[in-house]
ChimeraX commands (.cxc) that place a marker at each C-alpha (Angstrom):
marker #1 position 7.84,-18.58,23.49 radius 0.5
marker #1 position 6.00,-15.31,22.74 radius 0.5
marker #1 position 7.06,-13.16,19.82 radius 0.5
marker #1 position 8.92,-10.01,20.81 radius 0.5
marker #1 position 7.78,-7.95,17.82 radius 0.5
marker #1 position 4.45,-7.77,16.10 radius 0.5
marker #1 position 4.20,-8.69,12.45 radius 0.5
marker #1 position 3.43,-5.05,11.60 radius 0.5
marker #1 position 6.55,-3.84,13.44 radius 0.5
marker #1 position 8.69,-6.45,11.69 radius 0.5
marker #1 position 7.39,-5.44,8.26 radius 0.5
marker #1 position 7.85,-1.73,9.06 radius 0.5
marker #1 position 11.43,-2.26,10.24 radius 0.5
marker #1 position 12.31,-4.23,7.11 radius 0.5
marker #1 position 10.69,-1.61,4.85 radius 0.5
marker #1 position 12.66,1.16,6.56 radius 0.5
marker #1 position 16.01,-0.49,5.96 radius 0.5
marker #1 position 15.43,-2.27,2.64 radius 0.5
marker #1 position 14.37,-0.20,-0.40 radius 0.5
marker #1 position 13.94,-3.34,-2.53 radius 0.5
marker #1 position 11.49,-4.72,0.04 radius 0.5
marker #1 position 9.49,-1.44,-0.03 radius 0.5
marker #1 position 9.31,-1.66,-3.81 radius 0.5
marker #1 position 8.22,-5.30,-3.66 radius 0.5
marker #1 position 5.41,-4.47,-1.21 radius 0.5
marker #1 position 4.09,-1.71,-3.45 radius 0.5
marker #1 position 4.43,-3.84,-6.58 radius 0.5
marker #1 position 2.59,-6.74,-4.94 radius 0.5
marker #1 position -0.32,-4.48,-3.99 radius 0.5
marker #1 position -0.56,-2.96,-7.46 radius 0.5
marker #1 position -0.35,-6.35,-9.18 radius 0.5
marker #1 position -3.18,-7.63,-7.02 radius 0.5
marker #1 position -5.36,-4.67,-7.96 radius 0.5
marker #1 position -4.51,-4.86,-11.66 radius 0.5
marker #1 position -5.15,-8.60,-11.78 radius 0.5
marker #1 position -8.62,-8.13,-10.34 radius 0.5
marker #1 position -7.94,-9.48,-6.85 radius 0.5
marker #1 position -9.19,-6.32,-5.20 radius 0.5
marker #1 position -9.48,-7.80,-1.70 radius 0.5
marker #1 position -5.85,-8.86,-1.75 radius 0.5
marker #1 position -4.74,-5.62,-3.42 radius 0.5
marker #1 position -6.47,-3.50,-0.77 radius 0.5
marker #1 position -4.96,-5.58,2.02 radius 0.5
marker #1 position -1.49,-5.41,0.48 radius 0.5
marker #1 position -1.83,-1.65,-0.03 radius 0.5
marker #1 position -2.89,-1.26,3.62 radius 0.5
marker #1 position 0.22,-3.23,4.65 radius 0.5
marker #1 position 2.37,-0.96,2.46 radius 0.5
marker #1 position 0.84,2.18,3.97 radius 0.5
marker #1 position 1.40,0.88,7.52 radius 0.5
marker #1 position 4.98,-0.15,6.67 radius 0.5
marker #1 position 5.91,3.19,5.13 radius 0.5
marker #1 position 4.18,6.49,5.87 radius 0.5
marker #1 position 1.27,5.31,8.01 radius 0.5
marker #1 position -2.34,6.40,7.84 radius 0.5
marker #1 position -1.82,9.48,10.01 radius 0.5
marker #1 position 0.69,11.00,7.59 radius 0.5
marker #1 position -1.34,9.89,4.56 radius 0.5
marker #1 position -4.35,11.63,6.08 radius 0.5
marker #1 position -2.38,14.87,6.35 radius 0.5
marker #1 position -1.03,14.64,2.82 radius 0.5
marker #1 position -4.46,13.99,1.32 radius 0.5
marker #1 position -6.41,16.18,3.76 radius 0.5
marker #1 position -8.84,13.32,4.37 radius 0.5
marker #1 position -9.86,11.76,7.68 radius 0.5
marker #1 position -7.54,8.98,8.83 radius 0.5
marker #1 position -10.41,6.68,9.78 radius 0.5
marker #1 position -11.97,7.11,6.35 radius 0.5
marker #1 position -8.70,6.08,4.68 radius 0.5
marker #1 position -8.36,3.09,6.99 radius 0.5
marker #1 position -11.90,1.97,6.12 radius 0.5
marker #1 position -11.16,2.27,2.40 radius 0.5
marker #1 position -8.38,-0.27,2.68 radius 0.5
marker #1 position -9.90,-2.47,5.34 radius 0.5
marker #1 position -12.05,-5.57,4.89 radius 0.5
marker #1 position -15.05,-4.62,2.79 radius 0.5
marker #1 position -13.49,-1.29,1.83 radius 0.5
marker #1 position -14.41,0.10,-1.54 radius 0.5
marker #1 position -12.36,3.18,-2.44 radius 0.5
marker #1 position -13.52,5.19,-5.42 radius 0.5
marker #1 position -11.17,5.40,-8.38 radius 0.5
marker #1 position -10.44,9.02,-7.50 radius 0.5
marker #1 position -9.53,8.10,-3.92 radius 0.5
marker #1 position -7.45,5.10,-4.98 radius 0.5
marker #1 position -5.48,7.14,-7.51 radius 0.5
marker #1 position -4.96,9.96,-4.98 radius 0.5
marker #1 position -3.57,7.46,-2.48 radius 0.5
marker #1 position -1.28,5.83,-5.04 radius 0.5
marker #1 position -0.01,9.23,-6.19 radius 0.5
marker #1 position 0.62,10.32,-2.59 radius 0.5
marker #1 position 2.42,7.08,-1.77 radius 0.5
marker #1 position 4.70,7.45,-4.77 radius 0.5
marker #1 position 5.52,11.02,-3.80 radius 0.5
marker #1 position 6.00,10.34,-0.08 radius 0.5
marker #1 position 7.91,7.05,-0.30 radius 0.5
marker #1 position 9.97,7.72,-3.40 radius 0.5
marker #1 position 8.86,4.43,-4.95 radius 0.5
marker #1 position 7.62,5.21,-8.46 radius 0.5
marker #1 position 5.43,2.91,-10.49 radius 0.5
marker #1 position 6.20,2.26,-14.12 radius 0.5
marker #1 position 3.53,0.53,-16.16 radius 0.5
marker #1 position 4.69,-1.80,-18.91 radius 0.5
marker #1 position 2.54,-3.90,-21.24 radius 0.5
marker #1 position 3.67,-7.47,-21.87 radius 0.5
marker #1 position 2.27,-10.13,-24.16 radius 0.5
marker #1 position 0.37,-12.94,-22.48 radius 0.5
marker #1 position 2.71,-15.91,-22.14 radius 0.5
marker #1 position -0.12,-18.46,-22.35 radius 0.5
marker link #1:1,2 radius 0.2
marker link #1:2,3 radius 0.2
marker link #1:3,4 radius 0.2
marker link #1:4,5 radius 0.2
marker link #1:5,6 radius 0.2
marker link #1:6,7 radius 0.2
marker link #1:7,8 radius 0.2
marker link #1:8,9 radius 0.2
marker link #1:9,10 radius 0.2
marker link #1:10,11 radius 0.2
marker link #1:11,12 radius 0.2
marker link #1:12,13 radius 0.2
marker link #1:13,14 radius 0.2
marker link #1:14,15 radius 0.2
marker link #1:15,16 radius 0.2
marker link #1:16,17 radius 0.2
marker link #1:17,18 radius 0.2
marker link #1:18,19 radius 0.2
marker link #1:19,20 radius 0.2
marker link #1:20,21 radius 0.2
marker link #1:21,22 radius 0.2
marker link #1:22,23 radius 0.2
marker link #1:23,24 radius 0.2
marker link #1:24,25 radius 0.2
marker link #1:25,26 radius 0.2
marker link #1:26,27 radius 0.2
marker link #1:27,28 radius 0.2
marker link #1:28,29 radius 0.2
marker link #1:29,30 radius 0.2
marker link #1:30,31 radius 0.2
marker link #1:31,32 radius 0.2
marker link #1:32,33 radius 0.2
marker link #1:33,34 radius 0.2
marker link #1:34,35 radius 0.2
marker link #1:35,36 radius 0.2
marker link #1:36,37 radius 0.2
marker link #1:37,38 radius 0.2
marker link #1:38,39 radius 0.2
marker link #1:39,40 radius 0.2
marker link #1:40,41 radius 0.2
marker link #1:41,42 radius 0.2
marker link #1:42,43 radius 0.2
marker link #1:43,44 radius 0.2
marker link #1:44,45 radius 0.2
marker link #1:45,46 radius 0.2
marker link #1:46,47 radius 0.2
marker link #1:47,48 radius 0.2
marker link #1:48,49 radius 0.2
marker link #1:49,50 radius 0.2
marker link #1:50,51 radius 0.2
marker link #1:51,52 radius 0.2
marker link #1:52,53 radius 0.2
marker link #1:53,54 radius 0.2
marker link #1:54,55 radius 0.2
marker link #1:55,56 radius 0.2
marker link #1:56,57 radius 0.2
marker link #1:57,58 radius 0.2
marker link #1:58,59 radius 0.2
marker link #1:59,60 radius 0.2
marker link #1:60,61 radius 0.2
marker link #1:61,62 radius 0.2
marker link #1:62,63 radius 0.2
marker link #1:63,64 radius 0.2
marker link #1:64,65 radius 0.2
marker link #1:65,66 radius 0.2
marker link #1:66,67 radius 0.2
marker link #1:67,68 radius 0.2
marker link #1:68,69 radius 0.2
marker link #1:69,70 radius 0.2
marker link #1:70,71 radius 0.2
marker link #1:71,72 radius 0.2
marker link #1:72,73 radius 0.2
marker link #1:73,74 radius 0.2
marker link #1:74,75 radius 0.2
marker link #1:75,76 radius 0.2
marker link #1:76,77 radius 0.2
marker link #1:77,78 radius 0.2
marker link #1:78,79 radius 0.2
marker link #1:79,80 radius 0.2
marker link #1:80,81 radius 0.2
marker link #1:81,82 radius 0.2
marker link #1:82,83 radius 0.2
marker link #1:83,84 radius 0.2
marker link #1:84,85 radius 0.2
marker link #1:85,86 radius 0.2
marker link #1:86,87 radius 0.2
marker link #1:87,88 radius 0.2
marker link #1:88,89 radius 0.2
marker link #1:89,90 radius 0.2
marker link #1:90,91 radius 0.2
marker link #1:91,92 radius 0.2
marker link #1:92,93 radius 0.2
marker link #1:93,94 radius 0.2
marker link #1:94,95 radius 0.2
marker link #1:95,96 radius 0.2
marker link #1:96,97 radius 0.2
marker link #1:97,98 radius 0.2
marker link #1:98,99 radius 0.2
marker link #1:99,100 radius 0.2
marker link #1:100,101 radius 0.2
marker link #1:101,102 radius 0.2
marker link #1:102,103 radius 0.2
marker link #1:103,104 radius 0.2
marker link #1:104,105 radius 0.2
marker link #1:105,106 radius 0.2
marker link #1:106,107 radius 0.2
marker link #1:107,108 radius 0.2
view
């Protein structure tokens, strides 16, 4: 039986109705980036963007071309630190999900 909704639509619908899910998506992306798994972090951040404000709105907020932003977070993308921080700042402002950084001792 064919699926009636795409994965992207399912994720977007859940993110719209579940603030904890939105937070978890953003946290997962940031943890991937901070742990050095940049490919996963970029992919997770792309999923978060698509599930929340979308690349069109992000483009307007940042005054940057939509296709350029999509390439940054696509396979092989390599956003500069300035671009990455601008995107993270915009996402926090536009989605209302704020990051809080906390240092913890290594459990190992």
